[in-house]
C-alpha positions in Angstrom: 63.2 -106.6 -51.6 60.8 -104.3 -52.8 61.9 -100.8 -53.4 60.4 -98.1 -51.2 59.2 -96.0 -54.0 57.6 -99.2 -55.6 55.8 -100.3 -52.1 54.5 -96.4 -51.9 52.8 -96.7 -55.3 51.7 -100.0 -55.0 49.9 -98.9 -51.7 48.6 -95.5 -53.1 47.0 -97.9 -55.6 45.4 -100.2 -52.9 44.0 -97.6 -51.0 42.1 -96.0 -53.6 40.9 -99.0 -54.9 39.5 -99.6 -51.7 38.3 -96.3 -51.6 36.4 -96.1 -54.8 35.3 -99.4 -53.9 33.7 -97.9 -50.8 32.4 -94.8 -52.1 30.8 -96.6 -55.0 29.1 -99.6 -52.6 25.3 -98.5 -52.5 24.1 -97.6 -48.8 22.1 -99.6 -47.1 19.3 -98.9 -44.4 19.1 -101.5 -41.9 16.1 -102.3 -39.7 16.8 -104.1 -36.9 13.0 -103.7 -34.9 10.0 -101.7 -35.7 8.7 -99.6 -32.9 4.9 -99.0 -32.0 4.9 -95.8 -34.1 6.6 -97.4 -36.8 10.0 -96.7 -38.4 10.3 -93.7 -40.7 12.9 -94.5 -44.0 14.9 -91.2 -43.8 18.4 -92.4 -45.1 19.7 -94.0 -47.8 17.6 -92.8 -50.5 18.8 -92.3 -54.3 16.9 -90.8 -57.2 17.2 -90.5 -60.6 15.5 -88.2 -63.1 13.7 -90.0 -66.0 11.6 -92.5 -66.6 12.7 -96.3 -67.0 11.0 -99.8 -65.8 14.4 -101.3 -65.3 14.9 -98.8 -62.5 12.2 -101.0 -60.4 14.5 -103.9 -60.5 16.5 -105.0 -57.6 19.5 -105.5 -59.4 19.9 -102.7 -61.1 22.9 -100.7 -60.8 21.9 -97.3 -58.8 25.4 -96.5 -57.7 25.8 -93.4 -59.8 22.3 -92.0 -58.5 22.3 -88.9 -56.3 21.5 -89.1 -53.0 18.2 -87.4 -51.9 16.2 -87.0 -48.7 12.6 -87.3 -50.0 11.5 -86.0 -46.2 12.4 -82.8 -46.7 9.6 -80.2 -47.7 9.2 -79.7 -51.4 10.3 -76.4 -51.8 13.7 -77.4 -50.4 14.0 -79.9 -53.2 14.4 -78.1 -55.9 16.1 -80.6 -58.6 12.8 -82.3 -58.1 10.7 -79.9 -58.9 12.2 -79.3 -62.0 11.8 -82.6 -63.4 7.8 -83.9 -64.3 8.8 -87.7 -63.6 11.4 -89.9 -61.8 12.0 -92.4 -59.6 14.0 -93.1 -55.8 15.3 -96.4 -54.6 16.6 -97.7 -51.2 18.2 -100.6 -49.9 17.0 -102.0 -46.9 18.3 -104.7 -44.4 15.9 -106.6 -42.5 16.6 -108.2 -39.2 16.1 -112.0 -39.4 13.1 -111.4 -36.9 11.4 -109.7 -39.7 11.4 -112.1 -42.5 8.3 -113.8 -43.7 6.4 -110.9 -41.9 3.7 -108.5 -43.6 4.7 -105.2 -42.9 2.6 -101.4 -43.7 3.9 -99.2 -45.8 2.7 -95.9 -45.6 3.2 -92.3 -46.6 3.0 -88.5 -46.1 3.2 -87.1 -49.3 1.9 -84.4 -51.8 2.7 -86.1 -55.2 1.7 -88.9 -57.3 3.8 -92.3 -56.3 3.5 -96.1 -57.4 5.7 -98.5 -55.1 7.6 -101.7 -56.4 9.2 -104.1 -53.5 12.1 -106.2 -55.1 10.5 -105.7 -58.6 7.1 -106.0 -58.3 4.2 -103.7 -58.4 2.5 -103.5 -54.7 0.3 -100.3 -54.9 0.2 -96.6 -55.6 -1.0 -93.3 -54.2 -2.3 -91.0 -57.3 -2.0 -91.7 -60.7 1.8 -91.3 -62.2 1.7 -90.2 -65.9 4.6 -88.9 -68.5 1.7 -86.3 -69.3 1.5 -83.7 -66.7 -2.1 -83.2 -67.6 -2.8 -86.7 -66.4 -1.0 -86.7 -63.3 -3.2 -86.5 -59.9 -1.2 -86.0 -57.0 -2.1 -87.6 -53.8 -2.3 -85.7 -50.3 -1.7 -87.7 -47.3 -3.6 -86.8 -43.5 -1.6 -87.2 -40.6 -4.7 -88.9 -39.1 -5.8 -91.4 -41.7 -2.7 -93.0 -43.4 -2.9 -94.7 -46.7 -1.4 -98.1 -46.7 0.2 -101.0 -48.8 1.0 -104.2 -47.3 4.2 -105.8 -48.0 5.2 -109.5 -47.4 9.3 -109.5 -46.5 9.9 -113.3 -47.7 13.2 -114.8 -46.8 15.6 -112.5 -47.9 17.3 -110.0 -45.6 18.1 -107.4 -48.1 15.2 -105.9 -49.9 14.7 -103.0 -52.4 11.7 -100.5 -52.1 11.6 -98.6 -55.5 9.1 -95.5 -55.8 8.1 -93.8 -59.6 6.8 -90.7 -58.9 5.3 -87.4 -60.7 5.6 -84.0 -59.3 3.1 -81.4 -60.3 3.9 -78.0 -59.0 0.7 -75.9 -57.6 -0.1 -72.5 -58.4 -0.4 -71.8 -54.5 1.7 -74.4 -52.5 1.1 -74.6 -48.8 3.6 -75.0 -46.3 2.3 -76.5 -43.0 3.8 -77.4 -39.7 1.1 -79.2 -38.2 0.5 -81.3 -41.5 4.0 -81.4 -42.7 4.2 -81.0 -46.6 7.2 -83.2 -47.2 8.0 -84.3 -50.7 7.6 -88.1 -49.7 8.2 -89.9 -46.1 7.9 -93.5 -46.2 7.0 -95.1 -42.9 7.4 -99.0 -42.3 5.3 -100.6 -39.3 3.8 -104.1 -37.9 0.3 -104.6 -39.7 -2.6 -104.1 -37.4 -5.7 -105.3 -38.8 -7.7 -103.6 -36.6 -6.9 -100.4 -37.4 -7.8 -100.8 -41.1 -10.9 -98.6 -41.6 -11.9 -98.4 -45.4 -10.9 -99.4 -48.7 -10.4 -96.7 -51.4 -11.8 -98.2 -54.8 -9.7 -95.3 -57.0 -6.0 -96.1 -55.7 -6.7 -99.8 -54.7 -5.4 -99.3 -51.3 -6.6 -99.5 -47.7 -6.3 -96.8 -45.0 -5.5 -97.0 -41.5 -6.9 -94.5 -38.9 -4.3 -93.1 -36.8 -4.2 -92.5 -32.8 -7.8 -93.9 -32.9 -9.2 -90.5 -33.4 -11.7 -89.9 -36.1 -11.3 -86.3 -37.5 -13.8 -86.2 -40.3 -16.4 -87.2 -37.7 -15.4 -84.2 -35.7 -15.2 -81.9 -38.2 -19.1 -82.8 -38.9 -19.9 -82.5 -35.6 -18.2 -79.0 -35.6 -20.4 -78.2 -38.7 -23.5 -79.3 -37.3 -22.7 -77.1 -34.2 -21.9 -74.0 -36.3 -25.6 -74.9 -37.8 -27.2 -74.6 -34.8 -25.7 -71.5 -33.5 -26.1 -69.9 -36.9 -30.0 -70.6 -36.8 -29.8 -69.7 -33.3 -28.4 -66.2 -33.4 -30.4 -65.6 -36.6 -33.6 -66.4 -34.7 -32.4 -63.7 -31.9 -31.7 -60.9 -34.8 -35.2 -61.8 -35.8 -37.1 -61.1 -32.9 -34.9 -58.5 -31.5 -33.6 -56.3 -34.7 -31.9 -54.0 -31.9 -29.1 -56.2 -31.3 -27.0 -56.2 -34.5 -24.2 -58.6 -33.3 -26.6 -61.5 -33.6 -26.5 -61.1 -37.6 -22.7 -60.7 -37.8 -22.3 -63.7 -35.4 -24.8 -65.8 -37.2 -23.5 -64.8 -40.6 -20.1 -66.1 -39.0 -21.3 -69.3 -37.8 -23.0 -70.2 -41.3 -19.3 -69.8 -43.2 -17.7 -72.0 -40.4 -20.6 -74.5 -41.3 -19.8 -74.3 -44.7 -16.2 -74.6 -44.2 -16.3 -77.6 -41.3 -18.7 -79.7 -43.6 -16.5 -79.1 -46.7 -13.3 -79.8 -44.4 -14.9 -83.1 -43.2 -16.3 -84.4 -46.8 -12.9 -83.7 -48.4 -11.1 -85.2 -45.5 -13.5 -88.5 -45.5 -13.6 -88.8 -49.4 -11.4 -86.8 -51.6 -7.1 -87.4 -51.4 -6.2 -86.0 -55.0 -3.8 -83.3 -54.3 -5.8 -81.1 -56.8 -9.1 -81.3 -54.9 -7.1 -80.9 -51.4 -5.9 -77.4 -53.6 -9.0 -76.1 -54.2 -10.2 -76.9 -51.1 -7.6 -75.0 -48.9 -8.2 -72.1 -51.3 -11.9 -72.0 -50.5 -11.0 -73.0 -46.8 -9.2 -69.7 -46.5 -11.1 -67.7 -48.3 -14.1 -68.3 -45.8 -12.2 -68.8 -42.7 -11.1 -65.4 -42.3 -14.0 -63.4 -43.0 -15.8 -65.6 -40.7 -13.7 -65.0 -37.9 -14.0 -61.1 -39.3 -17.7 -61.2 -38.8 -17.2 -62.9 -35.0 -14.8 -59.8 -34.3 -17.4 -57.4 -35.8 -20.0 -58.9 -33.5 -17.6 -58.4 -30.4 -17.2 -55.1 -31.2 -20.9 -54.3 -31.6 -21.4 -56.3 -28.2 -19.3 -54.1 -26.3 -20.2 -51.0 -28.5 -16.5 -50.0 -29.0 -15.1 -48.0 -31.4 -13.5 -49.6 -34.4 -9.9 -49.1 -34.5 -6.6 -49.5 -36.3 -6.5 -53.2 -35.6 -9.7 -54.2 -36.7 -9.0 -51.7 -39.9 -5.6 -53.2 -40.6 -7.2 -57.2 -40.3 -9.9 -56.4 -42.4 -7.5 -55.0 -45.0 -5.1 -58.1 -45.3 -8.1 -60.6 -45.0 -9.7 -58.7 -47.9 -6.4 -58.6 -49.7 -6.0 -62.1 -49.3 -9.5 -62.7 -51.1 -8.5 -61.0 -53.8 -5.3 -62.8 -54.5 -6.5 -65.9 -56.3 -9.4 -63.5 -58.2 -6.7 -61.6 -59.8 -4.0 -64.1 -60.1 -1.6 -62.7 -58.0 1.2 -64.4 -55.6 2.2 -62.9 -52.5 4.0 -65.7 -51.1 3.5 -64.6 -47.4 -0.1 -64.4 -47.4 -0.3 -67.9 -49.0 2.2 -69.4 -46.6 -0.2 -71.3 -43.8 1.8 -70.4 -40.9 1.1 -66.7 -41.6 -2.5 -67.6 -42.4 -3.0 -69.0 -38.9 -1.2 -66.0 -37.4 -3.8 -63.8 -39.0 -6.5 -66.1 -37.4 -4.8 -66.0 -34.6 -4.3 -62.2 -34.3 -7.8 -62.0 -34.9 -8.9 -64.4 -32.0 -6.0 -62.3 -29.8 -8.1 -58.8 -30.8 -11.2 -60.1 -29.4 -9.1 -60.9 -26.1 -8.2 -57.5 -26.1 -11.3 -55.9 -26.4 -13.1 -58.1 -24.0 -10.0 -57.1 -21.3 -11.1 -53.4 -22.2 -15.1 -54.0 -21.8 -14.3 -56.0 -18.5 -12.0 -52.8 -17.2 -14.8 -50.6 -18.3 -16.9 -52.9 -16.3 -19.6 -53.3 -19.0 -22.1 -56.3 -18.3 -21.4 -59.4 -19.3 -17.9 -58.9 -20.4 -16.6 -61.6 -18.1 -18.1 -64.1 -19.8 -16.3 -63.5 -23.3 -13.3 -62.7 -21.4 -13.0 -66.2 -19.6 -13.8 -67.8 -23.6 -10.6 -65.4 -24.6 -8.6 -66.6 -21.8 -9.3 -70.2 -22.7 -8.3 -69.6 -26.0 -5.1 -68.1 -25.4 -4.1 -70.9 -23.0 -5.5 -73.7 -25.0 -3.6 -72.6 -28.0 -0.4 -72.0 -26.2 -0.4 -75.8 -24.7 -1.3 -76.9 -28.4 1.9 -75.4 -29.9 3.7 -76.7 -26.8 2.2 -80.2 -26.9 3.0 -80.0 -30.6 6.5 -79.5 -30.0 6.8 -83.1 -28.4 4.2 -85.1 -29.9 4.6 -84.7 -33.4 3.0 -87.4 -35.5 2.3 -90.2 -32.6 -0.6 -91.9 -30.9 -1.0 -89.1 -28.8 -2.0 -86.8 -31.6 -5.5 -87.0 -30.2 -4.4 -84.5 -27.6 -3.2 -81.9 -30.1 -6.8 -82.5 -32.0 -8.7 -81.7 -28.6 -6.4 -78.6 -27.5 -6.8 -77.1 -30.8 -10.7 -77.6 -31.4 -11.3 -76.2 -27.8 -9.5 -73.6 -28.8 -11.2 -72.6 -31.6 -14.6 -73.2 -30.0 -13.8 -71.0 -26.8 -14.6 -67.9 -28.2 -17.7 -68.7 -30.2 -19.1 -70.6 -27.7 -18.5 -67.6 -25.0 -20.3 -65.4 -27.7 -23.2 -67.4 -27.8 -23.4 -67.6 -23.8 -23.3 -64.1 -24.1 -25.9 -63.3 -26.7 -28.3 -66.0 -25.2 -28.2 -64.3 -21.7 -28.6 -60.7 -23.2 -31.6 -62.1 -25.4 -33.2 -63.8 -22.4 -32.5 -60.4 -20.3 -34.1 -58.5 -23.0 -37.0 -60.9 -23.4 -37.8 -61.0 -19.1 -37.6 -57.0 -19.6 -39.9 -57.0 -22.3 -42.2 -59.1 -20.5 -41.9 -57.1 -17.3 -43.0 -54.2 -19.4 -45.8 -56.0 -20.9 -46.9 -57.0 -17.4 -46.7 -53.0 -16.3 -48.7 -52.2 -19.6 -51.2 -54.9 -18.9 -51.5 -53.6 -15.0 -52.1 -50.0 -16.4 -54.5 -51.0 -19.1 -56.7 -52.6 -16.6 -56.2 -49.9 -14.2 -57.4 -47.6 -17.4 -60.1 -49.8 -18.4 -61.3 -50.0 -14.7 -61.2 -46.0 -14.7 -63.3 -45.8 -17.9 -65.5 -48.5 -16.8 -66.1 -46.1 -13.7 -66.4 -43.3 -15.9 -68.8 -44.8 -18.5 -70.9 -45.9 -15.3 -71.0 -42.1 -14.0 -71.9 -41.0 -17.5 -74.8 -43.4 -17.9 -76.3 -42.7 -14.4 -75.8 -39.2 -15.3 -77.8 -39.8 -18.9 -80.1 -42.2 -16.9 -81.0 -39.0 -14.6 -81.0 -36.6 -17.4 -83.5 -38.6 -19.6 -85.6 -39.1 -16.2 -85.7 -35.5 -15.8 -86.3 -35.2 -19.4 -89.2 -37.5 -19.1 -90.7 -35.7 -16.4 -90.7 -32.6 -17.5 -92.0 -33.6 -21.1 -94.9 -35.6 -18.8 -95.7 -32.5 -16.8 -95.8 -30.7 -19.6 -98.2 -32.7 -21.6 -100.2 -33.3 -18.4 -100.6 -29.3 -17.4 -100.6 -28.0 -20.7 -102.0 -30.2 -23.3 -104.1 -31.8 -20.9 -105.3 -28.4 -19.5 -105.8 -27.1 -22.8 -107.9 -30.4 -23.7 -109.9 -30.2 -20.6 -110.6 -26.8 -21.4 -111.7 -27.1 -24.8 -114.0 -30.1 -23.2 -115.6 -27.4 -20.8 -116.2 -24.8 -23.4 -118.0 -27.6 -25.6 -120.3 -28.4 -22.8 -121.1 -24.6 -22.5 -122.8 -25.1 -26.5 -126.3 -24.9 -26.4 -127.1 -28.4 -27.9 -131.1 -27.4 -28.3 -130.6 -25.1 -31.0 -128.4 -27.4 -32.7 -129.6 -29.2 -36.0 -129.4 -33.1 -36.0 -126.3 -33.0 -38.0 -124.4 -30.5 -35.9 -125.4 -32.8 -33.2 -123.5 -35.3 -34.2 -120.8 -33.3 -35.8 -120.9 -32.1 -31.6 -120.8 -35.7 -30.4 -118.1 -36.7 -32.5 -116.0 -33.6 -31.3 -116.8 -34.7 -27.6 -115.5 -37.6 -28.3 -112.2 -37.0 -30.1 -111.5 -34.2 -27.2 -112.1 -37.1 -24.7 -109.9 -39.4 -26.5 -107.2 -36.8 -26.8 -107.5 -36.2 -23.7 -107.0 -39.8 -22.3 -104.1 -40.3 -24.7 -101.9 -37.4 -23.7 -102.8 -38.8 -19.7 -102.0 -41.8 -20.6 -98.6 -41.0 -22.4 -97.3 -38.4 -20.0 -97.9 -41.2 -17.1 -96.3 -44.0 -19.2 -93.0 -41.4 -20.2 -91.9 -42.2 -16.9 -94.4 -43.2 -14.1 -94.3 -42.3 -11.1 -93.9 -45.7 -9.4 -90.9 -46.9 -11.9 -88.1 -46.0 -9.5 -90.0 -47.5 -6.5 -91.2 -50.4 -8.0 -89.2 -51.2 -11.0 -89.7 -52.6 -14.4 -92.0 -55.5 -14.3 -94.4 -54.1 -11.9 -94.4 -50.7 -14.1 -94.8 -52.8 -17.2 -98.0 -54.6 -15.9 -99.5 -51.6 -14.7 -98.9 -50.2 -18.2 -100.5 -53.3 -19.9 -103.5 -53.3 -17.5 -104.1 -50.0 -18.7 -103.7 -50.2 -22.8 -106.3 -53.6 -22.1 -108.8 -51.4 -20.7 -109.3 -49.0 -23.3 -108.8 -51.2 -26.5 -109.9 -54.2 -28.0 -106.3 -55.2 -28.9 -105.4 -57.5 -25.7 -101.7 -58.1 -24.9 -100.8 -60.9 -22.6 -98.0 -60.5 -20.0 -95.5 -63.3 -19.0 -92.7 -62.5 -16.8 -90.6 -65.2 -15.0 -91.4 -65.5 -11.4 -87.6 -65.0 -10.3 -87.1 -62.1 -12.7 -86.5 -59.9 -10.0 -84.6 -56.2 -10.3 -81.7 -55.5 -12.7 -79.6 -52.6 -13.7 -81.5 -49.2 -13.5 -80.3 -48.5 -17.4 -81.4 -52.2 -18.6 -84.8 -51.5 -16.9 -85.4 -48.1 -18.4 -84.0 -49.3 -22.0 -86.4 -52.3 -22.1 -89.3 -50.7 -20.8 -88.8 -47.9 -23.4 -88.5 -50.6 -26.1 -91.5 -52.2 -24.9 -93.7 -48.9 -25.2 -92.2 -48.3 -28.6 -93.2 -51.9 -29.7 -96.3 -51.8 -28.5 -97.1 -48.7 -29.9 -96.3 -49.9 -33.2 -98.3 -53.0 -32.8 -101.5 -50.9 -31.8 -101.0 -48.6 -34.8 -99.9 -50.5 -37.9 -100.4 -54.3 -37.0 -104.3 -54.6 -37.0 -103.8 -57.4 -34.6 -106.3 -58.9 -32.1 -103.5 -60.5 -30.1 -100.2 -59.5 -28.8 -97.7 -61.3 -26.0 -94.8 -59.9 -24.1 -92.6 -62.3 -22.3 -89.6 -61.8 -20.2 -87.3 -64.7 -18.9 -84.1 -64.3 -17.1 -81.4 -66.7 -16.7 -77.9 -66.3 -15.2 -76.2 -65.1 -18.4 -78.7 -63.2 -20.3 -82.3 -61.5 -20.6 -84.9 -62.2 -23.0 -87.6 -59.8 -23.9 -90.1 -61.3 -26.7 -92.9 -59.3 -28.2 -95.1 -60.8 -30.6 -98.5 -60.2 -32.4 -101.0 -62.1 -34.6 -101.4 -59.4 -37.4 -100.6 -58.6 -41.0 -96.9 -59.4 -40.8 -95.3 -57.2 -42.8 -96.1 -53.1 -42.1 -94.3 -50.1 -42.3 -93.5 -48.2 -39.1 -93.3 -44.5 -39.5 -92.6 -43.0 -43.0 -88.9 -42.5 -42.0 -88.6 -45.3 -39.5 -87.8 -43.4 -36.7 -89.3 -46.3 -34.4 -87.5 -48.8 -35.4 -84.4 -46.7 -35.3 -85.1 -45.6 -31.7 -85.5 -49.4 -30.8 -82.4 -50.5 -32.4 -80.3 -47.2 -30.7 -81.6 -48.5 -27.4 -80.8 -52.4 -28.3 -77.2 -51.3 -29.1 -76.7 -49.0 -25.7 -77.5 -52.1 -23.5 -75.4 -54.4 -25.7 -78.1 -56.4 -26.7 -78.9 -58.4 -30.0 -82.4 -57.9 -31.9 -84.2 -60.1 -34.0 -86.9 -59.9 -36.0 -88.9 -62.8 -37.6 -92.3 -61.5 -39.9 -94.6 -63.7 -41.5 -97.0 -62.1 -43.6 -100.3 -62.7 -42.9 -99.1 -64.4 -39.5 -97.6 -61.8 -37.5 -94.4 -60.5 -36.1 -91.8 -62.0 -33.2 -89.5 -59.2 -31.9 -86.7 -61.0 -29.9 -84.3 -58.7 -27.8 -81.5 -60.7 -25.8 -79.1 -58.9 -23.6 
């Protein structure tokens, strides 16, 4: 029989040994089955600082390692952030149904990592190095997951070892929608249909998540905002009074750069350093783009800038200068706060559109509708995000987010396009009114011009009648008196020389009297108004041919008829001037006058067979008078002169 004291001692020793054995036993992550969305390895991990290739071996004793949950945010694992390089391990126990199966291993991470399965290297994400300058951290997106394929083999118990290197960044981002976990490892059944590309740098495949290509969507948004940029800058070019177009166009240009850059980064670059640069540039441009759009809304509704706008602008300006001056205000670099700033800007747009709608401003309903859609879609985004997380329904989250982002810019575009169309329509109506007024004014001026021309013609007719009457009554009477007086002289007492002189004087007086009589008659023949231009011209030519060795041939179209009185008067005056010029200077023996008429023009041709080049009046008054009369009736005068052959005058009206 064992004494009670000895029994208790032995019992305590056995109990302690059992407890120690249980404590030192390595935990195992059991996997009975793998659901469609995969299984997250969030338990059973152990970690150790430093670097040793033996850490990858499956039989390595890691019982003294510290337990860790690598799925936590990197900021919640200060012990990890203090070491440059380390290892984590997990023991897996697979169900017999998963033996000899090819699994997909993908991660969500912001570190550099190398994966070893049962001691064998199976892949890496980024570049792990003991030299911090050579470390290249790898960033995993939630819609395009990097994949390493592994073969489970025959064993039920497997060991997954990960060698990692952490590189701290100045502006470390915290995300809600894209959880910035230190390292989350997910196992899934391999689906070859989802493998979309091969990354040559990292040597790993990628699987598209949720059948939703986000980079292509970003390219689409980049193209959309580029079109909106060109559209609104064009609006501003054609209508400088609406300055909202220039601000909205510049905002769209910045968003075009953002989404183009984002699509390129998401498609081709996964190095954490590139992601970090992109993140800073993204926020550097995005908020000013939204401020530009907010400014456009203020200008659209002509609302005075208040403290809300100034406060938002100040915060955005402060965020812009932080990287420049190497300042680090954590609240400005927290992604949640940055999303809050963007959301606050859009809510300010909503507030202003409500004020404009209450003030019954034209078109306020359009932007208000877009603002309400934004509020509802953003609310739905956060609501669905609480339940969807990272599963196949992520497409709904992206659709809601992008529709909310685009709702306000599209509503602003619709408003400004509508306003531009209304402005164009108003300008067209104004132009039509101006054209009508111009036609009316032109008709009035034509009427006044016709009245002036009629008055001028009447005045010229009156003046011609007066001059003709003066020539006939005064100068003609004087010449007649001189003729009578000369007849009273006794020629019998004259010498032969005096008789010759007397005879010459008598002939000269008779010629002067006939010329004055002809001139007074031709200034305005009595039958000009009754018979018209052609009949008067025929009468004039007959009289000239009776008293001159120079003969004029007159040819007039049979259907010439009567024409405008002013044109008749000016053409008759032109004929008189040219005929007089030919008689005095051409030394011609034959001259021609031709008159032709078509539906579109009247043509007067006066030609002779004289010396060709001759001088008109010493000061050229005769030719100037002809040119002035041709211009008065809108005609064209061409003169062709050949020395020794004559001159051809062609006047077309």
